[in-house]
mmJSON file of the N, C-alpha and C atoms, coordinates in Angstrom:
{"data_MODEL":{"atom_site":{
"group_PDB":["ATOM","ATOM","ATOM","ATOM","ATOM","ATOM","ATOM","ATOM","ATOM","ATOM","ATOM","ATOM","ATOM","ATOM","ATOM","ATOM","ATOM","ATOM","ATOM","ATOM","ATOM","ATOM","ATOM","ATOM","ATOM","ATOM","ATOM","ATOM","ATOM","ATOM","ATOM","ATOM","ATOM","ATOM","ATOM","ATOM","ATOM","ATOM","ATOM","ATOM","ATOM","ATOM","ATOM","ATOM","ATOM","ATOM","ATOM","ATOM","ATOM","ATOM","ATOM","ATOM","ATOM","ATOM","ATOM","ATOM","ATOM","ATOM","ATOM","ATOM","ATOM","ATOM","ATOM","ATOM","ATOM","ATOM","ATOM","ATOM","ATOM","ATOM","ATOM","ATOM","ATOM","ATOM","ATOM","ATOM","ATOM","ATOM","ATOM","ATOM","ATOM","ATOM","ATOM","ATOM","ATOM","ATOM","ATOM","ATOM","ATOM","ATOM","ATOM","ATOM","ATOM","ATOM","ATOM","ATOM","ATOM","ATOM","ATOM","ATOM","ATOM","ATOM","ATOM","ATOM","ATOM","ATOM","ATOM","ATOM","ATOM","ATOM","ATOM","ATOM","ATOM","ATOM","ATOM","ATOM","ATOM","ATOM","ATOM","ATOM","ATOM","ATOM","ATOM","ATOM","ATOM","ATOM","ATOM","ATOM","ATOM","ATOM","ATOM","ATOM","ATOM","ATOM","ATOM","ATOM","ATOM","ATOM","ATOM","ATOM","ATOM","ATOM","ATOM","ATOM","ATOM","ATOM","ATOM","ATOM","ATOM","ATOM","ATOM","ATOM","ATOM","ATOM","ATOM","ATOM","ATOM","ATOM","ATOM","ATOM","ATOM","ATOM","ATOM","ATOM","ATOM","ATOM","ATOM","ATOM","ATOM","ATOM","ATOM","ATOM","ATOM","ATOM","ATOM","ATOM","ATOM","ATOM","ATOM","ATOM","ATOM","ATOM","ATOM","ATOM","ATOM","ATOM","ATOM","ATOM","ATOM","ATOM","ATOM","ATOM","ATOM","ATOM","ATOM","ATOM","ATOM","ATOM","ATOM","ATOM","ATOM","ATOM","ATOM","ATOM","ATOM","ATOM","ATOM","ATOM","ATOM","ATOM","ATOM","ATOM","ATOM","ATOM","ATOM","ATOM","ATOM","ATOM","ATOM","ATOM","ATOM","ATOM","ATOM","ATOM","ATOM","ATOM","ATOM","ATOM","ATOM","ATOM","ATOM","ATOM","ATOM","ATOM","ATOM","ATOM","ATOM","ATOM","ATOM","ATOM","ATOM","ATOM","ATOM"],
"id":[1,2,3,4,5,6,7,8,9,10,11,12,13,14,15,16,17,18,19,20,21,22,23,24,25,26,27,28,29,30,31,32,33,34,35,36,37,38,39,40,41,42,43,44,45,46,47,48,49,50,51,52,53,54,55,56,57,58,59,60,61,62,63,64,65,66,67,68,69,70,71,72,73,74,75,76,77,78,79,80,81,82,83,84,85,86,87,88,89,90,91,92,93,94,95,96,97,98,99,100,101,102,103,104,105,106,107,108,109,110,111,112,113,114,115,116,117,118,119,120,121,122,123,124,125,126,127,128,129,130,131,132,133,134,135,136,137,138,139,140,141,142,143,144,145,146,147,148,149,150,151,152,153,154,155,156,157,158,159,160,161,162,163,164,165,166,167,168,169,170,171,172,173,174,175,176,177,178,179,180,181,182,183,184,185,186,187,188,189,190,191,192,193,194,195,196,197,198,199,200,201,202,203,204,205,206,207,208,209,210,211,212,213,214,215,216,217,218,219,220,221,222,223,224,225,226,227,228,229,230,231,232,233,234,235,236,237,238,239,240,241,242,243],
"type_symbol":["N","C","C","N","C","C","N","C","C","N","C","C","N","C","C","N","C","C","N","C","C","N","C","C","N","C","C","N","C","C","N","C","C","N","C","C","N","C","C","N","C","C","N","C","C","N","C","C","N","C","C","N","C","C","N","C","C","N","C","C","N","C","C","N","C","C","N","C","C","N","C","C","N","C","C","N","C","C","N","C","C","N","C","C","N","C","C","N","C","C","N","C","C","N","C","C","N","C","C","N","C","C","N","C","C","N","C","C","N","C","C","N","C","C","N","C","C","N","C","C","N","C","C","N","C","C","N","C","C","N","C","C","N","C","C","N","C","C","N","C","C","N","C","C","N","C","C","N","C","C","N","C","C","N","C","C","N","C","C","N","C","C","N","C","C","N","C","C","N","C","C","N","C","C","N","C","C","N","C","C","N","C","C","N","C","C","N","C","C","N","C","C","N","C","C","N","C","C","N","C","C","N","C","C","N","C","C","N","C","C","N","C","C","N","C","C","N","C","C","N","C","C","N","C","C","N","C","C","N","C","C","N","C","C","N","C","C","N","C","C","N","C","C"],
"label_atom_id":["N","CA","C","N","CA","C","N","CA","C","N","CA","C","N","CA","C","N","CA","C","N","CA","C","N","CA","C","N","CA","C","N","CA","C","N","CA","C","N","CA","C","N","CA","C","N","CA","C","N","CA","C","N","CA","C","N","CA","C","N","CA","C","N","CA","C","N","CA","C","N","CA","C","N","CA","C","N","CA","C","N","CA","C","N","CA","C","N","CA","C","N","CA","C","N","CA","C","N","CA","C","N","CA","C","N","CA","C","N","CA","C","N","CA","C","N","CA","C","N","CA","C","N","CA","C","N","CA","C","N","CA","C","N","CA","C","N","CA","C","N","CA","C","N","CA","C","N","CA","C","N","CA","C","N","CA","C","N","CA","C","N","CA","C","N","CA","C","N","CA","C","N","CA","C","N","CA","C","N","CA","C","N","CA","C","N","CA","C","N","CA","C","N","CA","C","N","CA","C","N","CA","C","N","CA","C","N","CA","C","N","CA","C","N","CA","C","N","CA","C","N","CA","C","N","CA","C","N","CA","C","N","CA","C","N","CA","C","N","CA","C","N","CA","C","N","CA","C","N","CA","C","N","CA","C","N","CA","C","N","CA","C","N","CA","C","N","CA","C","N","CA","C","N","CA","C","N","CA","C","N","CA","C"],
"label_alt_id":[null,null,null,null,null,null,null,null,null,null,null,null,null,null,null,null,null,null,null,null,null,null,null,null,null,null,null,null,null,null,null,null,null,null,null,null,null,null,null,null,null,null,null,null,null,null,null,null,null,null,null,null,null,null,null,null,null,null,null,null,null,null,null,null,null,null,null,null,null,null,null,null,null,null,null,null,null,null,null,null,null,null,null,null,null,null,null,null,null,null,null,null,null,null,null,null,null,null,null,null,null,null,null,null,null,null,null,null,null,null,null,null,null,null,null,null,null,null,null,null,null,null,null,null,null,null,null,null,null,null,null,null,null,null,null,null,null,null,null,null,null,null,null,null,null,null,null,null,null,null,null,null,null,null,null,null,null,null,null,null,null,null,null,null,null,null,null,null,null,null,null,null,null,null,null,null,null,null,null,null,null,null,null,null,null,null,null,null,null,null,null,null,null,null,null,null,null,null,null,null,null,null,null,null,null,null,null,null,null,null,null,null,null,null,null,null,null,null,null,null,null,null,null,null,null,null,null,null,null,null,null,null,null,null,null,null,null,null,null,null,null,null,null],
"label_comp_id":["MET","MET","MET","ASN","ASN","ASN","THR","THR","THR","ASN","ASN","ASN","ASP","ASP","ASP","ALA","ALA","ALA","LEU","LEU","LEU","LEU","LEU","LEU","VAL","VAL","VAL","VAL","VAL","VAL","VAL","VAL","VAL","ASN","ASN","ASN","TRP","TRP","TRP","TRP","TRP","TRP","VAL","VAL","VAL","SER","SER","SER","GLU","GLU","GLU","GLU","GLU","GLU","THR","THR","THR","CYS","CYS","CYS","GLU","GLU","GLU","ASP","ASP","ASP","ILE","ILE","ILE","HIS","HIS","HIS","ALA","ALA","ALA","ARG","ARG","ARG","VAL","VAL","VAL","LEU","LEU","LEU","VAL","VAL","VAL","LEU","LEU","LEU","ASP","ASP","ASP","ASP","ASP","ASP","GLY","GLY","GLY","ALA","ALA","ALA","SER","SER","SER","ARG","ARG","ARG","LEU","LEU","LEU","VAL","VAL","VAL","PHE","PHE","PHE","VAL","VAL","VAL","THR","THR","THR","CYS","CYS","CYS","ASP","ASP","ASP","LEU","LEU","LEU","ASN","ASN","ASN","CYS","CYS","CYS","LEU","LEU","LEU","ASP","ASP","ASP","VAL","VAL","VAL","ALA","ALA","ALA","THR","THR","THR","LEU","LEU","LEU","ILE","ILE","ILE","LEU","LEU","LEU","ARG","ARG","ARG","GLN","GLN","GLN","SER","SER","SER","VAL","VAL","VAL","ARG","ARG","ARG","ARG","ARG","ARG","LYS","LYS","LYS","LEU","LEU","LEU","GLY","GLY","GLY","ILE","ILE","ILE","GLU","GLU","GLU","PRO","PRO","PRO","PHE","PHE","PHE","HIS","HIS","HIS","LEU","LEU","LEU","ILE","ILE","ILE","VAL","VAL","VAL","LEU","LEU","LEU","ALA","ALA","ALA","THR","THR","THR","GLU","GLU","GLU","ASN","ASN","ASN","HIS","HIS","HIS","ASN","ASN","ASN","ALA","ALA","ALA","PRO","PRO","PRO","ILE","ILE","ILE"],
"label_asym_id":["A","A","A","A","A","A","A","A","A","A","A","A","A","A","A","A","A","A","A","A","A","A","A","A","A","A","A","A","A","A","A","A","A","A","A","A","A","A","A","A","A","A","A","A","A","A","A","A","A","A","A","A","A","A","A","A","A","A","A","A","A","A","A","A","A","A","A","A","A","A","A","A","A","A","A","A","A","A","A","A","A","A","A","A","A","A","A","A","A","A","A","A","A","A","A","A","A","A","A","A","A","A","A","A","A","A","A","A","A","A","A","A","A","A","A","A","A","A","A","A","A","A","A","A","A","A","A","A","A","A","A","A","A","A","A","A","A","A","A","A","A","A","A","A","A","A","A","A","A","A","A","A","A","A","A","A","A","A","A","A","A","A","A","A","A","A","A","A","A","A","A","A","A","A","A","A","A","A","A","A","A","A","A","A","A","A","A","A","A","A","A","A","A","A","A","A","A","A","A","A","A","A","A","A","A","A","A","A","A","A","A","A","A","A","A","A","A","A","A","A","A","A","A","A","A","A","A","A","A","A","A","A","A","A","A","A","A","A","A","A","A","A","A"],
"label_entity_id":["1","1","1","1","1","1","1","1","1","1","1","1","1","1","1","1","1","1","1","1","1","1","1","1","1","1","1","1","1","1","1","1","1","1","1","1","1","1","1","1","1","1","1","1","1","1","1","1","1","1","1","1","1","1","1","1","1","1","1","1","1","1","1","1","1","1","1","1","1","1","1","1","1","1","1","1","1","1","1","1","1","1","1","1","1","1","1","1","1","1","1","1","1","1","1","1","1","1","1","1","1","1","1","1","1","1","1","1","1","1","1","1","1","1","1","1","1","1","1","1","1","1","1","1","1","1","1","1","1","1","1","1","1","1","1","1","1","1","1","1","1","1","1","1","1","1","1","1","1","1","1","1","1","1","1","1","1","1","1","1","1","1","1","1","1","1","1","1","1","1","1","1","1","1","1","1","1","1","1","1","1","1","1","1","1","1","1","1","1","1","1","1","1","1","1","1","1","1","1","1","1","1","1","1","1","1","1","1","1","1","1","1","1","1","1","1","1","1","1","1","1","1","1","1","1","1","1","1","1","1","1","1","1","1","1","1","1","1","1","1","1","1","1"],
"label_seq_id":[1,1,1,2,2,2,3,3,3,4,4,4,5,5,5,6,6,6,7,7,7,8,8,8,9,9,9,10,10,10,11,11,11,12,12,12,13,13,13,14,14,14,15,15,15,16,16,16,17,17,17,18,18,18,19,19,19,20,20,20,21,21,21,22,22,22,23,23,23,24,24,24,25,25,25,26,26,26,27,27,27,28,28,28,29,29,29,30,30,30,31,31,31,32,32,32,33,33,33,34,34,34,35,35,35,36,36,36,37,37,37,38,38,38,39,39,39,40,40,40,41,41,41,42,42,42,43,43,43,44,44,44,45,45,45,46,46,46,47,47,47,48,48,48,49,49,49,50,50,50,51,51,51,52,52,52,53,53,53,54,54,54,55,55,55,56,56,56,57,57,57,58,58,58,59,59,59,60,60,60,61,61,61,62,62,62,63,63,63,64,64,64,65,65,65,66,66,66,67,67,67,68,68,68,69,69,69,70,70,70,71,71,71,72,72,72,73,73,73,74,74,74,75,75,75,76,76,76,77,77,77,78,78,78,79,79,79,80,80,80,81,81,81],
"pdbx_PDB_ins_code":[null,null,null,null,null,null,null,null,null,null,null,null,null,null,null,null,null,null,null,null,null,null,null,null,null,null,null,null,null,null,null,null,null,null,null,null,null,null,null,null,null,null,null,null,null,null,null,null,null,null,null,null,null,null,null,null,null,null,null,null,null,null,null,null,null,null,null,null,null,null,null,null,null,null,null,null,null,null,null,null,null,null,null,null,null,null,null,null,null,null,null,null,null,null,null,null,null,null,null,null,null,null,null,null,null,null,null,null,null,null,null,null,null,null,null,null,null,null,null,null,null,null,null,null,null,null,null,null,null,null,null,null,null,null,null,null,null,null,null,null,null,null,null,null,null,null,null,null,null,null,null,null,null,null,null,null,null,null,null,null,null,null,null,null,null,null,null,null,null,null,null,null,null,null,null,null,null,null,null,null,null,null,null,null,null,null,null,null,null,null,null,null,null,null,null,null,null,null,null,null,null,null,null,null,null,null,null,null,null,null,null,null,null,null,null,null,null,null,null,null,null,null,null,null,null,null,null,null,null,null,null,null,null,null,null,null,null,null,null,null,null,null,null],
"Cartn_x":[0.827,0.028,0.902,0.568,1.321,0.606,1.203,0.531,0.425,1.14,1.014,-0.337,-1.03,-2.395,-3.534,-3.166,-4.144,-4.647,-5.795,-6.338,-5.408,-5.57,-4.732,-5.358,-4.487,-4.872,-4.451,-5.148,-4.74,-3.836,-2.691,-1.747,-1.114,-1.206,-0.679,-1.309,-2.585,-3.393,-3.135,-2.438,-2.246,-2.615,-3.077,-3.465,-2.273,-1.97,-0.873,-1.176,-0.152,-0.283,0.305,1.166,1.828,2.412,2.886,3.568,5.075,5.769,7.242,7.907,7.377,7.918,6.741,6.821,5.827,6.026,4.956,5.041,4.919,5.444,5.505,5.106,4.744,4.499,5.462,6.082,6.963,6.564,6.706,6.218,7.279,7.469,8.297,7.444,7.433,6.626,7.58,7.538,8.288,7.321,7.696,6.762,7.563,7.125,7.869,7.088,6.089,5.309,4.072,4.037,2.923,2.151,2.887,2.258,3.089,2.543,3.261,3.253,4.429,4.541,4.831,4.005,4.096,4.415,5.475,5.872,5.497,4.868,4.46,4.992,5.715,6.099,5.486,4.947,4.189,4.713,4.861,5.308,4.071,3.607,2.431,2.769,1.981,2.129,1.829,0.716,0.271,-0.561,-0.938,-1.713,-2.93,-3.333,-4.442,-5.679,-6.18,-7.423,-7.229,-6.09,-5.892,-5.567,-4.909,-4.419,-5.473,-6.541,-7.703,-8.293,-8.487,-9.118,-8.158,-6.915,-5.957,-5.847,-5.832,-5.763,-7.001,-8.204,-9.429,-9.348,-8.924,-8.881,-7.86,-6.669,-5.673,-6.149,-6.823,-7.374,-8.41,-9.323,-10.379,-9.924,-9.017,-8.58,-7.432,-6.535,-5.272,-5.167,-6.106,-6.002,-4.905,-4.322,-3.219,-3.84,-3.476,-3.986,-3.513,-4.377,-3.925,-2.666,-2.432,-1.145,0.1,-0.111,1.002,1.302,0.626,0.738,1.326,2.53,3.202,3.277,2.567,2.484,3.235,4.121,4.907,4.783,4.725,4.716,6.12,6.477,7.727,7.652,6.398,6.074,6.551,6.076,6.366,5.258,5.67,4.657,4.194,4.598,4.111,3.35,3.042,2.217,0.804,-0.111,-1.456,-1.582,-2.614,-2.938,-3.735],
"Cartn_y":[-1.208,0.015,1.272,2.187,3.431,4.372,4.662,5.449,6.956,7.328,8.708,8.931,7.926,8.04,7.895,7.585,7.291,8.621,8.557,9.646,9.984,11.178,11.509,10.851,10.454,9.749,10.473,10.094,10.581,9.591,10.061,9.197,10.026,9.421,10.072,11.46,11.577,12.755,13.909,13.655,14.673,14.13,14.994,14.649,14.8,13.687,13.776,14.842,15.505,16.403,15.915,14.975,14.434,13.015,12.351,11.037,11.27,10.981,11.131,9.861,8.725,7.444,6.452,5.572,4.514,3.501,2.861,1.776,0.434,-0.626,-1.879,-3.057,-4.115,-5.363,-6.413,-7.24,-8.234,-9.597,-10.581,-11.876,-12.967,-13.92,-15.059,-16.315,-17.182,-18.45,-19.605,-20.448,-21.728,-22.835,-23.653,-24.722,-25.987,-27.038,-28.278,-29.393,-28.877,-29.826,-30.279,-30.305,-30.692,-29.543,-28.542,-27.321,-26.098,-24.955,-23.683,-22.876,-22.278,-21.374,-20.005,-18.999,-17.706,-16.636,-15.83,-14.762,-13.422,-12.474,-11.227,-10.106,-9.17,-7.941,-6.776,-5.874,-4.725,-3.43,-2.392,-1.118,-0.442,-0.929,-0.394,-0.258,0.513,0.818,-0.457,-1.098,-2.308,-3.149,-4.301,-5.284,-5.738,-5.061,-5.515,-5.949,-5.0,-5.252,-6.14,-5.873,-6.509,-7.982,-8.403,-9.848,-10.841,-10.735,-11.735,-11.738,-10.557,-10.447,-11.124,-10.884,-11.344,-12.885,-13.438,-14.853,-15.608,-15.016,-15.606,-15.581,-14.452,-14.305,-15.293,-15.416,-16.367,-17.829,-18.132,-19.516,-19.754,-18.823,-18.961,-18.92,-18.024,-17.85,-18.706,-19.065,-19.725,-21.121,-21.43,-22.692,-22.822,-21.741,-21.755,-21.532,-22.487,-22.391,-21.187,-20.6,-19.402,-19.531,-20.733,-20.934,-21.075,-21.141,-21.094,-19.69,-18.733,-17.385,-16.498,-15.968,-15.118,-13.733,-12.862,-11.461,-10.551,-9.704,-8.857,-7.411,-6.4,-5.003,-4.462,-3.482,-2.743,-1.743,-1.533,-0.533,0.858,1.216,2.539,3.511,4.397,5.255,6.38,6.413,7.438,6.837,5.518,4.831,4.612,4.386,4.188,2.818,2.79,1.55,0.634],
"Cartn_z":[-0.032,-0.021,-0.035,-0.863,-0.832,0.042,1.22,2.195,1.79,0.758,0.282,-0.349,-0.772,-1.328,-0.313,0.951,1.996,2.637,3.334,4.016,5.211,5.648,6.886,8.11,9.006,10.225,11.48,12.589,13.923,14.578,14.994,15.697,16.83,18.028,19.258,19.468,19.169,19.356,18.395,17.282,16.306,14.987,14.097,12.695,11.778,11.048,10.15,8.987,8.579,7.485,6.163,6.315,5.175,5.543,4.545,4.749,4.658,5.816,5.778,5.179,5.587,5.151,5.046,4.05,3.968,5.029,5.445,6.406,5.606,6.235,5.496,6.393,5.744,6.406,5.63,6.4,5.78,6.248,5.388,5.696,5.372,6.273,6.049,6.226,5.266,5.368,5.358,6.376,6.374,6.112,5.125,4.805,4.605,5.402,5.433,4.542,3.793,3.03,3.659,5.004,5.783,6.44,6.766,7.363,7.084,7.332,7.134,8.406,8.652,9.809,9.243,9.574,9.053,10.05,9.748,10.513,9.769,10.456,9.844,10.742,10.229,11.006,10.351,11.19,10.685,11.314,10.51,11.055,11.668,12.787,13.491,14.91,15.616,17.044,17.888,17.527,18.306,17.402,17.866,17.11,17.871,18.915,19.721,18.983,18.139,17.436,16.248,15.47,14.193,14.249,15.348,15.351,15.27,16.029,15.985,14.59,13.987,12.632,11.572,11.724,10.784,10.95,12.158,12.417,11.782,11.946,11.409,9.903,9.302,7.83,7.268,7.893,7.413,7.395,8.475,8.605,7.517,7.407,6.442,4.947,4.629,3.166,2.828,3.761,3.414,4.12,5.053,5.746,6.687,7.164,8.117,9.467,10.416,11.784,12.455,13.349,14.071,14.899,15.463,16.261,15.379,13.996,13.087,12.462,13.051,12.563,13.69,13.486,14.49,13.934,14.639,14.244,15.162,14.647,15.387,14.962,15.895,15.557,15.859,14.987,15.264,16.363,16.832,17.84,17.336,16.245,15.598,16.113,17.078,17.66,16.819,15.52,14.617,13.547,13.612,12.61,13.177,12.225,12.739,13.484,14.234,15.081,14.243],
"occupancy":[1.0,1.0,1.0,1.0,1.0,1.0,1.0,1.0,1.0,1.0,1.0,1.0,1.0,1.0,1.0,1.0,1.0,1.0,1.0,1.0,1.0,1.0,1.0,1.0,1.0,1.0,1.0,1.0,1.0,1.0,1.0,1.0,1.0,1.0,1.0,1.0,1.0,1.0,1.0,1.0,1.0,1.0,1.0,1.0,1.0,1.0,1.0,1.0,1.0,1.0,1.0,1.0,1.0,1.0,1.0,1.0,1.0,1.0,1.0,1.0,1.0,1.0,1.0,1.0,1.0,1.0,1.0,1.0,1.0,1.0,1.0,1.0,1.0,1.0,1.0,1.0,1.0,1.0,1.0,1.0,1.0,1.0,1.0,1.0,1.0,1.0,1.0,1.0,1.0,1.0,1.0,1.0,1.0,1.0,1.0,1.0,1.0,1.0,1.0,1.0,1.0,1.0,1.0,1.0,1.0,1.0,1.0,1.0,1.0,1.0,1.0,1.0,1.0,1.0,1.0,1.0,1.0,1.0,1.0,1.0,1.0,1.0,1.0,1.0,1.0,1.0,1.0,1.0,1.0,1.0,1.0,1.0,1.0,1.0,1.0,1.0,1.0,1.0,1.0,1.0,1.0,1.0,1.0,1.0,1.0,1.0,1.0,1.0,1.0,1.0,1.0,1.0,1.0,1.0,1.0,1.0,1.0,1.0,1.0,1.0,1.0,1.0,1.0,1.0,1.0,1.0,1.0,1.0,1.0,1.0,1.0,1.0,1.0,1.0,1.0,1.0,1.0,1.0,1.0,1.0,1.0,1.0,1.0,1.0,1.0,1.0,1.0,1.0,1.0,1.0,1.0,1.0,1.0,1.0,1.0,1.0,1.0,1.0,1.0,1.0,1.0,1.0,1.0,1.0,1.0,1.0,1.0,1.0,1.0,1.0,1.0,1.0,1.0,1.0,1.0,1.0,1.0,1.0,1.0,1.0,1.0,1.0,1.0,1.0,1.0,1.0,1.0,1.0,1.0,1.0,1.0,1.0,1.0,1.0,1.0,1.0,1.0,1.0,1.0,1.0,1.0,1.0,1.0],
"B_iso_or_equiv":[0.0,0.0,0.0,0.0,0.0,0.0,0.0,0.0,0.0,0.0,0.0,0.0,0.0,0.0,0.0,0.0,0.0,0.0,0.0,0.0,0.0,0.0,0.0,0.0,0.0,0.0,0.0,0.0,0.0,0.0,0.0,0.0,0.0,0.0,0.0,0.0,0.0,0.0,0.0,0.0,0.0,0.0,0.0,0.0,0.0,0.0,0.0,0.0,0.0,0.0,0.0,0.0,0.0,0.0,0.0,0.0,0.0,0.0,0.0,0.0,0.0,0.0,0.0,0.0,0.0,0.0,0.0,0.0,0.0,0.0,0.0,0.0,0.0,0.0,0.0,0.0,0.0,0.0,0.0,0.0,0.0,0.0,0.0,0.0,0.0,0.0,0.0,0.0,0.0,0.0,0.0,0.0,0.0,0.0,0.0,0.0,0.0,0.0,0.0,0.0,0.0,0.0,0.0,0.0,0.0,0.0,0.0,0.0,0.0,0.0,0.0,0.0,0.0,0.0,0.0,0.0,0.0,0.0,0.0,0.0,0.0,0.0,0.0,0.0,0.0,0.0,0.0,0.0,0.0,0.0,0.0,0.0,0.0,0.0,0.0,0.0,0.0,0.0,0.0,0.0,0.0,0.0,0.0,0.0,0.0,0.0,0.0,0.0,0.0,0.0,0.0,0.0,0.0,0.0,0.0,0.0,0.0,0.0,0.0,0.0,0.0,0.0,0.0,0.0,0.0,0.0,0.0,0.0,0.0,0.0,0.0,0.0,0.0,0.0,0.0,0.0,0.0,0.0,0.0,0.0,0.0,0.0,0.0,0.0,0.0,0.0,0.0,0.0,0.0,0.0,0.0,0.0,0.0,0.0,0.0,0.0,0.0,0.0,0.0,0.0,0.0,0.0,0.0,0.0,0.0,0.0,0.0,0.0,0.0,0.0,0.0,0.0,0.0,0.0,0.0,0.0,0.0,0.0,0.0,0.0,0.0,0.0,0.0,0.0,0.0,0.0,0.0,0.0,0.0,0.0,0.0,0.0,0.0,0.0,0.0,0.0,0.0,0.0,0.0,0.0,0.0,0.0,0.0],
"pdbx_formal_charge":[null,null,null,null,null,null,null,null,null,null,null,null,null,null,null,null,null,null,null,null,null,null,null,null,null,null,null,null,null,null,null,null,null,null,null,null,null,null,null,null,null,null,null,null,null,null,null,null,null,null,null,null,null,null,null,null,null,null,null,null,null,null,null,null,null,null,null,null,null,null,null,null,null,null,null,null,null,null,null,null,null,null,null,null,null,null,null,null,null,null,null,null,null,null,null,null,null,null,null,null,null,null,null,null,null,null,null,null,null,null,null,null,null,null,null,null,null,null,null,null,null,null,null,null,null,null,null,null,null,null,null,null,null,null,null,null,null,null,null,null,null,null,null,null,null,null,null,null,null,null,null,null,null,null,null,null,null,null,null,null,null,null,null,null,null,null,null,null,null,null,null,null,null,null,null,null,null,null,null,null,null,null,null,null,null,null,null,null,null,null,null,null,null,null,null,null,null,null,null,null,null,null,null,null,null,null,null,null,null,null,null,null,null,null,null,null,null,null,null,null,null,null,null,null,null,null,null,null,null,null,null,null,null,null,null,null,null,null,null,null,null,null,null],
"auth_seq_id":[1,1,1,2,2,2,3,3,3,4,4,4,5,5,5,6,6,6,7,7,7,8,8,8,9,9,9,10,10,10,11,11,11,12,12,12,13,13,13,14,14,14,15,15,15,16,16,16,17,17,17,18,18,18,19,19,19,20,20,20,21,21,21,22,22,22,23,23,23,24,24,24,25,25,25,26,26,26,27,27,27,28,28,28,29,29,29,30,30,30,31,31,31,32,32,32,33,33,33,34,34,34,35,35,35,36,36,36,37,37,37,38,38,38,39,39,39,40,40,40,41,41,41,42,42,42,43,43,43,44,44,44,45,45,45,46,46,46,47,47,47,48,48,48,49,49,49,50,50,50,51,51,51,52,52,52,53,53,53,54,54,54,55,55,55,56,56,56,57,57,57,58,58,58,59,59,59,60,60,60,61,61,61,62,62,62,63,63,63,64,64,64,65,65,65,66,66,66,67,67,67,68,68,68,69,69,69,70,70,70,71,71,71,72,72,72,73,73,73,74,74,74,75,75,75,76,76,76,77,77,77,78,78,78,79,79,79,80,80,80,81,81,81],
"auth_comp_id":["MET","MET","MET","ASN","ASN","ASN","THR","THR","THR","ASN","ASN","ASN","ASP","ASP","ASP","ALA","ALA","ALA","LEU","LEU","LEU","LEU","LEU","LEU","VAL","VAL","VAL","VAL","VAL","VAL","VAL","VAL","VAL","ASN","ASN","ASN","TRP","TRP","TRP","TRP","TRP","TRP","VAL","VAL","VAL","SER","SER","SER","GLU","GLU","GLU","GLU","GLU","GLU","THR","THR","THR","CYS","CYS","CYS","GLU","GLU","GLU","ASP","ASP","ASP","ILE","ILE","ILE","HIS","HIS","HIS","ALA","ALA","ALA","ARG","ARG","ARG","VAL","VAL","VAL","LEU","LEU","LEU","VAL","VAL","VAL","LEU","LEU","LEU","ASP","ASP","ASP","ASP","ASP","ASP","GLY","GLY","GLY","ALA","ALA","ALA","SER","SER","SER","ARG","ARG","ARG","LEU","LEU","LEU","VAL","VAL","VAL","PHE","PHE","PHE","VAL","VAL","VAL","THR","THR","THR","CYS","CYS","CYS","ASP","ASP","ASP","LEU","LEU","LEU","ASN","ASN","ASN","CYS","CYS","CYS","LEU","LEU","LEU","ASP","ASP","ASP","VAL","VAL","VAL","ALA","ALA","ALA","THR","THR","THR","LEU","LEU","LEU","ILE","ILE","ILE","LEU","LEU","LEU","ARG","ARG","ARG","GLN","GLN","GLN","SER","SER","SER","VAL","VAL","VAL","ARG","ARG","ARG","ARG","ARG","ARG","LYS","LYS","LYS","LEU","LEU","LEU","GLY","GLY","GLY","ILE","ILE","ILE","GLU","GLU","GLU","PRO","PRO","PRO","PHE","PHE","PHE","HIS","HIS","HIS","LEU","LEU","LEU","ILE","ILE","ILE","VAL","VAL","VAL","LEU","LEU","LEU","ALA","ALA","ALA","THR","THR","THR","GLU","GLU","GLU","ASN","ASN","ASN","HIS","HIS","HIS","ASN","ASN","ASN","ALA","ALA","ALA","PRO","PRO","PRO","ILE","ILE","ILE"],
"auth_asym_id":["A","A","A","A","A","A","A","A","A","A","A","A","A","A","A","A","A","A","A","A","A","A","A","A","A","A","A","A","A","A","A","A","A","A","A","A","A","A","A","A","A","A","A","A","A","A","A","A","A","A","A","A","A","A","A","A","A","A","A","A","A","A","A","A","A","A","A","A","A","A","A","A","A","A","A","A","A","A","A","A","A","A","A","A","A","A","A","A","A","A","A","A","A","A","A","A","A","A","A","A","A","A","A","A","A","A","A","A","A","A","A","A","A","A","A","A","A","A","A","A","A","A","A","A","A","A","A","A","A","A","A","A","A","A","A","A","A","A","A","A","A","A","A","A","A","A","A","A","A","A","A","A","A","A","A","A","A","A","A","A","A","A","A","A","A","A","A","A","A","A","A","A","A","A","A","A","A","A","A","A","A","A","A","A","A","A","A","A","A","A","A","A","A","A","A","A","A","A","A","A","A","A","A","A","A","A","A","A","A","A","A","A","A","A","A","A","A","A","A","A","A","A","A","A","A","A","A","A","A","A","A","A","A","A","A","A","A","A","A","A","A","A","A"],
"auth_atom_id":["N","CA","C","N","CA","C","N","CA","C","N","CA","C","N","CA","C","N","CA","C","N","CA","C","N","CA","C","N","CA","C","N","CA","C","N","CA","C","N","CA","C","N","CA","C","N","CA","C","N","CA","C","N","CA","C","N","CA","C","N","CA","C","N","CA","C","N","CA","C","N","CA","C","N","CA","C","N","CA","C","N","CA","C","N","CA","C","N","CA","C","N","CA","C","N","CA","C","N","CA","C","N","CA","C","N","CA","C","N","CA","C","N","CA","C","N","CA","C","N","CA","C","N","CA","C","N","CA","C","N","CA","C","N","CA","C","N","CA","C","N","CA","C","N","CA","C","N","CA","C","N","CA","C","N","CA","C","N","CA","C","N","CA","C","N","CA","C","N","CA","C","N","CA","C","N","CA","C","N","CA","C","N","CA","C","N","CA","C","N","CA","C","N","CA","C","N","CA","C","N","CA","C","N","CA","C","N","CA","C","N","CA","C","N","CA","C","N","CA","C","N","CA","C","N","CA","C","N","CA","C","N","CA","C","N","CA","C","N","CA","C","N","CA","C","N","CA","C","N","CA","C","N","CA","C","N","CA","C","N","CA","C","N","CA","C","N","CA","C","N","CA","C","N","CA","C","N","CA","C","N","CA","C"],
"pdbx_PDB_model_num":[1,1,1,1,1,1,1,1,1,1,1,1,1,1,1,1,1,1,1,1,1,1,1,1,1,1,1,1,1,1,1,1,1,1,1,1,1,1,1,1,1,1,1,1,1,1,1,1,1,1,1,1,1,1,1,1,1,1,1,1,1,1,1,1,1,1,1,1,1,1,1,1,1,1,1,1,1,1,1,1,1,1,1,1,1,1,1,1,1,1,1,1,1,1,1,1,1,1,1,1,1,1,1,1,1,1,1,1,1,1,1,1,1,1,1,1,1,1,1,1,1,1,1,1,1,1,1,1,1,1,1,1,1,1,1,1,1,1,1,1,1,1,1,1,1,1,1,1,1,1,1,1,1,1,1,1,1,1,1,1,1,1,1,1,1,1,1,1,1,1,1,1,1,1,1,1,1,1,1,1,1,1,1,1,1,1,1,1,1,1,1,1,1,1,1,1,1,1,1,1,1,1,1,1,1,1,1,1,1,1,1,1,1,1,1,1,1,1,1,1,1,1,1,1,1,1,1,1,1,1,1,1,1,1,1,1,1,1,1,1,1,1,1]
}}}
């Protein structure tokens, strides 16, 4: 996603006026032929709300069990939640 095209967001009680840097998500998938283990890192402040939704979506769409999905946030305090 190119965040330069996104709407302005509120982060840490202030409204962004521009995008200084894009945020990213990176994925590593380990597959032994029987199952997959997925690591996802996101340039976000936290994952409280998104983690459950992501786990359900990955299970439904990709057939990967929630306990095989490891989600990490970089704890970027200037990125959206």
